C-alpha positions in Angstrom: -3.1 12.2 36.7 -5.6 10.9 33.1 -4.6 7.3 31.7 -1.8 7.7 28.4 -4.6 7.1 25.2 -3.5 4.9 22.4 -1.4 5.6 19.2 -2.1 3.1 16.4 0.3 3.6 12.9 -1.3 2.0 9.7 1.2 1.2 7.3 1.2 -0.3 3.8 3.7 -3.2 3.3 3.8 -3.5 -0.3 4.0 -1.0 -3.5 0.8 1.2 -2.3 -2.8 0.9 -3.2 -3.0 -2.2 -0.5 -6.5 -0.9 0.9 -5.0 1.4 4.0 -8.4 3.7 3.6 -10.5 1.1 4.0 -8.3 -0.3 7.2 -8.1 3.7 8.2 -12.1 4.2 7.5 -13.0 0.8 9.8 -10.8 1.2 12.7 -11.6 5.5 12.9 -14.9 4.4 14.5 -13.2 3.6 17.7 -10.6 6.4 17.6 -10.9 10.5 18.6 -8.0 11.4 16.2 -7.1 10.3 12.5 -3.8 12.0 11.1 -2.2 12.0 7.9 2.0 11.9 8.2 3.1 12.3 4.6 2.8 12.2 0.8 0.4 14.6 -0.3 -2.5 14.2 -3.4 -0.4 11.6 -5.1 -2.0 9.1 -3.0 -5.8 7.7 -3.3 -7.9 6.1 -0.4 -11.3 4.6 -1.5 -13.6 4.1 0.9 -17.5 2.7 0.3 -20.2 3.8 3.0 -23.2 2.1 1.8 -23.6 2.8 -1.3 -21.6 5.3 -1.7 -18.1 5.8 -3.2 -15.4 8.4 -1.6 -11.9 8.7 -3.3 -9.8 10.7 -0.8 -6.1 12.1 -1.9 -5.2 14.5 0.9 -8.0 14.4 3.9 -7.7 11.3 6.3 -10.7 8.9 5.6 -11.6 9.2 8.9 -13.3 12.1 8.0 -16.7 9.6 7.0 -16.9 9.0 10.6 -18.9 12.3 12.8 -16.9 13.8 15.0 -13.4 12.6 14.4 -10.9 14.9 14.3 -8.9 14.9 10.9 -5.2 16.0 10.8 -2.7 16.7 8.0 0.9 16.8 10.1 3.8 18.3 8.9 5.3 15.5 6.5 2.6 16.1 4.4 3.2 18.3 1.1 -0.1 20.1 0.4 -1.6 21.3 -2.4 -3.7 24.0 -1.7 -6.2 23.9 -4.1 -6.6 20.2 -4.5 -7.2 20.1 -1.0 -10.1 22.6 -1.1 -11.9 20.9 -4.0 -11.8 17.6 -2.1 -12.8 19.4 1.5 -15.8 21.2 -0.3 -16.8 18.2 -2.4 -17.3 16.3 1.0 -19.2 19.5 2.2 -21.6 18.7 -0.8 -21.8 15.2 -0.2 -23.1 16.3 3.3 -20.4 15.5 5.6 -20.0 17.6 8.3 -16.5 18.3 8.5 -16.6 22.0 10.1 -14.0 22.6 12.8 -12.8 19.0 12.5 -9.8 19.6 9.7 -6.5 21.0 10.8 -3.0 21.4 8.8 0.0 21.7 10.3 1.4 25.0 10.4 4.6 23.6 9.4 3.5 21.4 6.3 4.9 22.2 3.1 2.8 24.0 0.4 2.8 22.2 -3.0 2.9 24.7 -5.3 1.9 24.9 -9.4 4.8 25.3 -10.1 6.0 21.9 -8.5 3.4 20.2 -10.9 4.8 21.8 -13.9 8.6 20.6 -12.6 7.5 17.6 -12.1 5.8 16.9 -15.2 8.8 18.1 -17.0 11.2 16.3 -15.4 9.6 13.1 -16.5 8.7 13.6 -19.8 12.4 14.4 -20.2 13.9 11.7 -18.1 15.5 8.6 -20.0 15.0 6.6 -17.1 11.1 7.2 -15.8 10.5 6.8 -12.1 7.0 6.7 -12.9 5.4 9.5 -10.8 2.0 10.4 -10.7 2.7 14.2 -11.9 1.5 15.4 -9.4 4.7 17.6 -8.0 5.1 15.6 -4.8 9.1 14.5 -6.0 10.0 18.5 -6.7 7.8 19.8 -3.5 9.9 18.1 -1.3 13.0 18.5 -2.9 12.4 22.1 -2.4 11.5 21.1 1.2 15.5 19.3 1.6 16.7 22.2 0.0 15.2 24.3 2.6 13.8 26.7 0.1 10.0 25.3 0.6 7.0 27.4 1.5 5.2 26.4 4.9 1.6 26.8 5.9 2.7 29.3 8.6 4.7 31.4 6.0 0.8 32.7 4.6 1.0 34.8 7.6 3.3 36.9 6.5 2.6 38.2 3.1 6.0 39.9 2.8 8.2 36.7 3.2 5.8 34.9 1.2 6.4 37.0 -1.4 9.7 36.7 -1.5 9.5 33.3 -1.0 7.5 33.2 -4.1 9.7 35.0 -6.7 12.9 33.3 -5.7 11.0 29.9 -6.6 9.8 31.2 -9.6 12.9 32.3 -10.8 14.4 28.9 -10.7 11.6 27.0 -11.8 11.5 29.1 -15.1 15.5 28.6 -15.3 15.0 25.1 -14.5 12.0 24.9 -17.2 14.1 26.4 -20.1 16.8 23.7 -19.1 14.2 21.2 -19.7 12.5 22.7 -22.9 9.0 22.7 -21.4 8.5 25.3 -23.4 5.8 28.9 -22.1 5.4 29.4 -18.5 2.4 31.5 -19.1 -0.4 29.8 -17.4 1.8 29.8 -14.1 0.9 33.5 -12.6 -2.4 32.7 -13.1 -2.2 29.0 -11.0 0.0 31.0 -8.4 -2.9 33.6 -7.7 -5.7 30.8 -7.7 -3.5 28.8 -5.2 -2.4 32.0 -3.2 -6.0 33.0 -3.2 -6.9 30.5 -0.3 -4.0 30.6 1.9 -6.0 32.5 4.2 -8.8 29.8 4.3 -6.4 27.7 4.9 -4.9 29.5 8.2 -8.1 29.3 9.9 -7.4 25.5 9.5 -4.2 25.9 10.9 -2.3 24.1 14.0 0.6 22.8 15.1 -0.2 19.3 15.1 2.5 17.7 17.6 1.3 19.6 20.4 -2.2 18.7 19.9 -1.6 14.6 19.2 0.2 14.8 22.3 -2.1 16.6 24.7 -4.7 14.2 23.5 -3.2 11.2 24.3 -2.1 12.8 27.5 -5.9 13.3 28.5 -6.4 9.1 27.2 -7.3 9.2 24.2 -6.9 7.3 21.0 -5.1 8.3 18.2 -4.4 6.7 14.6 -1.6 7.6 12.1 -1.9 6.9 8.5 0.4 6.8 5.7 0.5 6.9 2.1 1.6 4.7 -0.6 3.6 1.5 0.6 7.0 0.3 2.1 8.7 -0.6 -0.7 8.0 3.1 -2.3 9.6 4.4 0.9 12.5 6.7 0.0 14.7 5.0 2.1 13.5 1.0 2.1 11.9 0.8 -0.9 12.8 -0.1 -4.4 15.3 2.9 -4.8 14.8 5.1 -7.8 11.2 4.1 -8.1 10.3 5.1 -5.4 7.6 8.2 -3.8 10.1 11.1 -2.2 9.0 10.6 1.4 9.6 8.1 4.2 6.1 6.2 4.0 7.2 3.6 6.6 6.0 3.5 10.6 9.4 5.8 11.5 8.0 8.7 9.6 4.7 8.7 11.8 6.6 10.0 14.4 8.4 12.9 12.4 5.6 13.9 10.1 3.0 14.4 12.8 5.8 15.8 15.6 5.4 13.2 18.6 8.3 11.1 19.6 8.3 7.6 18.7 7.8 6.3 22.2 4.3 7.2 21.8 3.5 4.8 19.5 1.9 1.8 20.8 1.1 -0.5 17.7 2.0 -0.6 13.6 -0.6 -2.2 11.8 0.7 -3.3 8.2 -1.8 -3.6 5.4 -0.9 -6.1 2.4 -3.4 -7.3 -0.2 -4.1 -11.3 -0.4 -1.6 -10.8 -3.5 0.4 -7.9 -5.2 0.0 -5.1 -6.9 2.1 -2.5 -8.3 1.8 0.9 -10.2 4.5 2.5 -12.3 8.2 2.1 -13.0 10.6 -0.4 -11.4 10.8 -4.4 -10.5 7.8 -6.4 -9.6 9.4 -9.8 -8.9 6.5 -12.1 -8.5 4.9 -10.4 -11.7 2.0 -12.8 -13.4 1.7 -13.9 -16.8 0.3 -11.7 -19.0 -2.8 -13.3 -19.3 -3.2 -13.9 -15.3 -2.5 -10.3 -14.7 -5.1 -8.9 -16.8 -7.6 -11.6 -15.4 -7.3 -10.6 -11.9 -6.7 -7.2 -12.2 -10.4 -7.4 -13.8 -11.3 -9.7 -10.6 -9.8 -7.2 -8.6 -10.6 -3.4 -10.3 -7.0 -3.2 -10.3 -6.7 0.5 -11.4 -5.1 3.5 -9.7 -7.2 5.6 -7.1 -5.3 8.9 -8.2 -4.4 8.2 -12.0 -6.6 5.7 -13.2 -3.5 3.6 -14.4 -3.6 -0.1 -15.0 -1.8 -1.9 -11.9 0.6 -5.0 -12.2 -0.6 -7.8 -10.7 1.5 -11.0 -9.1 1.3 -13.2 -6.4 1.6 -12.2 -2.9 5.8 -11.8 -1.9 6.7 -13.0 1.4 10.2 -11.7 1.0 8.8 -8.1 0.7 6.0 -8.4 3.5 9.0 -9.7 6.0 10.9 -6.7 4.8 8.1 -4.7 5.5 7.5 -6.4 9.1 11.2 -5.5 10.0 11.4 -1.8 9.3 8.1 -0.9 10.3 8.4 -3.0 13.6 4.6 -4.5 12.5 2.5 -5.6 15.8 -0.2 -7.3 13.3 -1.3 -7.5 9.9 -4.7 -6.6 7.9 -5.0 -8.8 4.4 -7.2 -6.9 2.2 -9.0 -8.7 -1.1 -8.8 -12.0 0.1 -12.1 -12.6 -2.1 -10.3 -11.8 -5.1 -8.6 -15.2 -4.9 -11.7 -16.9 -4.5 -12.4 -18.7 -8.3 -8.6 -19.9 -8.6 -7.9 -23.3 -7.9 -4.1 -22.9 -6.9 -2.4 -19.9 -5.4 1.3 -19.5 -5.4 3.6 -17.6 -2.7 7.1 -16.2 -3.2 9.1 -17.4 -0.5 12.6 -16.2 -1.8 14.0 -14.9 -4.3 17.0 -16.9 -6.8 19.5 -14.2 -7.5 21.4 -13.6 -10.5 24.3 -15.6 -9.5 22.1 -18.3 -8.7 22.2 -17.9 -5.0 19.2 -18.1 -3.1 18.0 -15.3 -0.7 14.9 -14.8 1.8 16.1 -10.8 2.4 14.6 -8.1 -0.1 18.2 -6.9 -1.7 18.8 -3.2 -1.5 20.1 -3.2 -5.4 17.3 -2.4 -7.2 19.0 -3.7 -10.1 19.8 -6.9 -9.1 16.1 -7.0 -7.5 14.9 -6.7 -11.5 16.9 -9.8 -12.7 15.8 -11.9 -9.7 13.8 -15.4 -10.4 11.0 -15.7 -7.7 11.1 -19.2 -5.6 7.3 -20.1 -5.3 5.4 -22.6 -3.0 1.9 -23.7 -4.2 -1.6 -24.0 -2.1 -4.8 -25.0 -2.7 -7.3 -22.5 -3.6 -10.7 -22.6 -2.2 -12.6 -22.0 -5.3 -15.9 -20.4 -3.0 -16.8 -17.1 -2.1 -15.9 -15.7 0.9 -17.8 -12.4 0.4 -20.5 -13.1 2.7 -18.5 -14.3 5.3 -17.9 -12.4 8.5 -16.2 -14.9 11.2 -12.7 -16.5 10.8 -14.1 -19.6 11.1 -16.6 -19.5 8.8 -13.5 -19.3 6.1 -13.5 -21.9 3.7 -10.7 -24.7 5.1 -8.0 -24.0 2.2 -8.4 -19.6 2.6 -7.3 -20.4 6.4 -4.5 -22.6 5.3 -3.2 -19.3 2.8 -3.9 -16.8 5.8 -2.0 -19.1 8.5 1.1 -19.1 5.6 1.1 -15.7 5.2 1.2 -15.0 9.3 4.1 -17.5 8.9 6.1 -16.3 6.2 5.4 -12.4 7.0 6.2 -13.0 10.7 3.1 -10.5 12.1 -0.2 -11.8 13.1 -3.1 -11.6 11.0 -5.9 -9.3 12.7 -8.3 -8.4 10.1 -9.3 -9.5 7.0 -10.7 -8.3 4.2 -13.3 -9.9 1.8 -14.8 -6.9 0.0 -15.4 -3.1 -0.2 -17.9 -2.7 2.1 -17.3 -1.8 5.8 -19.1 -4.7 6.7 -16.5 -7.0 4.9 -14.0 -6.7 6.9 -13.8 -10.0 9.8 -11.5 -9.1 13.3 -9.4 -11.9 14.0 -9.6 -12.3 17.7 
């Protein structure tokens, strides 16, 4: 009987934008399959290959490695038009992807009406969530309401027509309620999306059996998520979250494999903290420092271009992420962004509104908005790190900082990123 393969999950441990795409890109070289398990076109994975930059929203970043099979699992909500724009753009840039991309037959389709609903609902809401406006929430609402359209439905035109007509009727009624105005462009957008249905069916697969068979054959699999732990629908800063389970448990349900097939869970954290959209950020910098670090780190959303709010590393959040994901290791990104700072702070606990101190991440988002962070100060290293390729060659204070992140999080650091290039990843043996 062939040896069992290996399956690793890559998960974000903050509010997304941790640099997961780069870590997946580096690790993809040593695997056979890369599969995305949740989210949609609201994600943006930025990868630098030589002097070229690729921003991938739905197709796994493993596609940039020749011969790797890249899958979109059943937990994904797929925007067909955007998917093929991304697909064709990769082909135009010389990436050979023929036969390498598969989309789950069980994946939900994100339709143009989902985008319209998303924008209208956010515009009319008294409490803004800070969505990307890409239709992710409404698509998952339809999935949970058992009225969604799946990739498999594209093979049955009669059923598809009934599903679409029923959905459009509900959507138009809802848009009227929200005062969103005319929906005359909806039919044209729907026709454009559905015209791509036959092309999508060519790529359709059942990801669960495919991944399971690959593991039985001794192959190596990497499962990637979008966003981060603090945006998880159950374990994040609800309601300022995304509409799916971003945490490692979602990797099994979102690809169709059993959780016992997962061997390792690598959590990705920035050496500091960022957040885009609405909701609390306990470790937030003061405005001047916020602007300074944003400029140093190029902290603007890959999907929306929105500026990210920046703050010190939050170990309360990272411990929460370690617990809910069952982390077996950490990848720390953007260490080089801190190179010029004379001292660094780490949030080690929260002082709650009632005066008590907690080392646990609170479930009540509204109390989180009123916490006072408890800081620990460490000296900076004030020395460039972008050229370093071995842990022993990092400045002493940088190693002290990483050791402290490791202690506070409770997970071993396995990779350190000190720049945007593939070569700027330091493996920790």
